[in-house]
C-alpha positions as CSV (number, residue, x, y, z in Angstrom):
1,M,0.1,0.2,0.0
2,K,3.1,2.4,0.7
3,D,3.9,2.2,-2.7
4,R,0.7,3.5,-4.2
5,S,-0.6,6.6,-4.1
6,I,-4.0,8.1,-2.9
7,L,-5.6,7.9,-6.2
8,E,-4.5,4.5,-7.1
9,E,-6.2,3.4,-3.7
10,L,-9.2,5.3,-4.6
11,F,-9.6,4.8,-8.1
12,S,-8.4,1.0,-8.3
13,S,-11.6,0.0,-7.2
14,K,-15.2,0.8,-8.3
15,G,-16.7,-0.3,-4.9
16,R,-14.2,2.2,-2.9
17,I,-15.2,5.0,-5.3
18,R,-19.0,4.3,-4.6
19,V,-18.2,4.1,-0.6
20,M,-16.4,7.3,-0.9
21,L,-19.2,9.1,-3.0
22,A,-21.7,7.7,-0.3
23,V,-19.5,9.4,2.4
24,F,-19.4,12.5,0.6
25,R,-23.2,12.5,0.2
26,L,-24.1,11.6,3.5
27,G,-21.5,13.8,5.4
28,E,-21.1,11.0,8.1
29,A,-22.6,7.6,8.4
30,N,-22.0,4.2,10.1
31,I,-21.2,1.2,8.0
32,S,-24.8,-0.1,7.6
33,R,-26.0,3.4,6.3
34,V,-23.0,3.1,3.7
35,V,-24.1,-0.4,2.9
36,R,-27.6,0.9,2.3
37,E,-26.5,3.6,0.2
38,T,-24.2,1.6,-2.0
39,G,-25.7,-1.9,-2.1
40,L,-22.4,-3.6,-1.2
41,H,-21.9,-6.4,1.2
42,H,-21.3,-5.3,4.7
43,S,-17.7,-6.7,4.5
44,I,-16.8,-5.0,1.4
45,V,-17.8,-1.7,2.8
46,A,-15.8,-2.3,6.0
47,R,-12.9,-3.4,4.0
48,H,-13.3,-0.2,1.7
49,L,-13.9,2.1,4.6
50,R,-10.7,0.7,6.5
51,K,-8.8,1.4,3.3
52,L,-9.8,5.1,3.0
53,V,-9.2,5.7,6.9
54,E,-5.7,4.3,6.1
55,V,-4.9,6.6,3.3
56,G,-6.4,9.7,5.1
57,L,-9.4,10.4,3.2
58,L,-12.0,9.5,5.6
59,E,-11.9,9.6,9.6
60,E,-13.3,7.4,11.9
61,R,-14.8,8.0,15.3
62,R,-16.0,5.5,17.8
63,Y,-18.8,5.7,20.3
64,G,-18.8,2.4,22.2
65,R,-19.7,-0.1,19.3
66,I,-20.6,2.4,17.0
67,R,-18.4,3.6,14.3
68,L,-19.0,6.8,12.4
69,F,-16.9,7.6,9.2
70,R,-16.8,11.1,7.6
71,V,-14.6,12.7,5.0
72,N,-11.2,14.2,6.5
73,Y,-11.1,17.6,5.2
74,T,-8.2,18.2,7.1
75,N,-6.4,16.3,4.2
76,P,-5.9,19.0,1.2
77,K,-6.1,15.9,-1.1
78,T,-9.7,15.1,0.0
79,I,-10.7,18.6,-1.0
80,V,-9.0,18.1,-4.7
81,I,-10.9,14.8,-4.9
82,R,-14.1,16.3,-3.7
83,D,-13.7,19.2,-6.3
84,L,-13.0,16.5,-9.1
85,I,-16.1,14.3,-8.1
86,E,-18.1,17.7,-8.0
87,A,-16.8,18.6,-11.5
88,L,-17.5,15.2,-13.2
89,E,-21.0,14.9,-11.8
90,E,-22.0,18.3,-13.3
């Protein structure tokens, strides 16, 4: 993973893109909500969320057993990716 760029990590998987888009739309969500939004299997969503946190695009907050994910806007690369996504969706 260290050899790959954030763009490669994000864009190498259609599922990862779907997960990232869902979190962008929702603002903050738990795994179950992202599963409903993407239609992907729970274990796949969990894996993609873990990877997106690992590369710094998402943040994870824990409240007991509940894990919430949101976009990490402190990472300047996230803002560039958001702008790219918005431009492509126009």
